[in-house]
Structures are given as C-alpha cells and as structure tokens.
C-alpha positions in Angstrom: 133.9 25.8 -14.5 134.4 28.2 -17.5 132.3 31.1 -18.6 132.0 32.9 -21.9 132.0 36.6 -22.5 130.3 37.6 -25.8 131.4 41.0 -26.9 131.1 43.5 -29.6 134.1 45.8 -29.6 134.9 48.9 -31.6 138.2 49.3 -33.5 139.8 51.8 -31.1 143.5 51.3 -30.3 144.0 49.4 -27.1 140.6 47.9 -26.7 141.8 44.3 -26.8 144.7 45.1 -24.4 142.3 46.7 -21.9 140.0 43.7 -22.1 142.7 41.1 -21.5 144.2 43.2 -18.7 140.9 43.4 -16.8 140.3 39.7 -17.1 143.7 38.9 -15.8 143.7 41.5 -13.0 140.4 40.2 -11.7 141.8 36.7 -11.2 140.6 35.0 -14.4 142.6 33.3 -17.1 141.7 33.3 -20.8 141.0 29.8 -22.1 139.9 30.5 -25.7 139.3 33.6 -27.9 137.4 33.8 -31.2 137.4 37.1 -33.1 135.1 37.9 -36.1 135.8 41.2 -37.8 133.1 42.6 -40.0 132.5 46.3 -40.9 133.3 48.7 -38.1 133.0 46.3 -35.2 134.6 43.2 -33.9 132.6 40.4 -32.4 134.4 38.3 -29.9 133.8 35.3 -27.7 136.2 34.9 -24.8 136.2 31.8 -22.6 137.5 32.5 -19.1 138.1 30.5 -16.0 139.0 31.6 -12.5 142.7 31.2 -11.5 141.6 30.2 -8.0 138.1 29.4 -6.9 135.8 31.1 -6.1 135.6 34.2 -8.3 132.4 36.0 -9.2 132.0 36.0 -12.9 129.1 38.6 -12.7 131.6 41.1 -11.2 134.0 40.5 -14.0 131.2 40.9 -16.6 130.1 44.3 -15.1 133.7 45.5 -15.2 134.2 44.4 -18.8 131.0 46.1 -19.8 132.3 49.4 -18.5 135.5 49.3 -20.5 136.1 51.9 -23.2 135.7 50.2 -26.5 133.1 47.6 -25.4 130.0 48.3 -27.4 127.8 45.4 -26.2 128.3 42.5 -23.8 126.6 39.1 -23.2 127.6 36.0 -21.4 126.9 32.3 -21.0 128.3 29.3 -19.3 130.6 27.2 -21.4 129.0 23.9 -22.3 131.3 21.0 -22.1 132.3 19.9 -25.7 130.7 23.0 -27.2 132.8 25.0 -29.7 132.6 28.8 -29.8 132.7 28.5 -33.6 129.1 27.2 -33.7 127.2 30.1 -32.2 127.6 33.8 -31.8 124.3 35.5 -30.7 125.3 39.1 -30.8 124.5 39.7 -34.5 121.4 41.7 -35.0 
C-alpha cells in the first residue's frame, strides 16, 4: 500500500533534503516524486511506501507538516494505475 503526500514547499535551502530525510528515518521509502515550480513556491507530490509493515502514515504526515519549509500539506492514498501527473489539488 502506498500513500501520497501533497505538499507546498518554500524555496529555502535544505527543504527537500529535510523532507526526504524525515521520510526515510520514519521507515518509509520514496516511490515517486513530482515537482511543479511556479512563482515563490514549489508544489510536490511524493508517493511513499513503508519499508516494513506496519507503519503509521498519519504519524509521518504530522512530522512532515512540522518541517521548516513545508507551507501546506495534504495526503491521499495512491490509487492503483493513477498517475500523479493528472491531479494536484493544492492550487488555490
């Protein structure tokens, strides 16, 4: 089972490194990343999967939301056969 983090990040140095570090340290692996840069913010979708079951995705989401540089966070389960290129609901 994979889950998706939907993020809006600022342009601060190290934001992406902190994000990936928290994901890996909390026992998840990154399956896919899509980054859309526009204006002063980056919108990103990150598909993650636990390295070993069970891992609590809600705990990971709360920790990512607290990271310096994360402006806004949403999440959704990854639908089988669904490409992250087709939808990004953070705009607005």
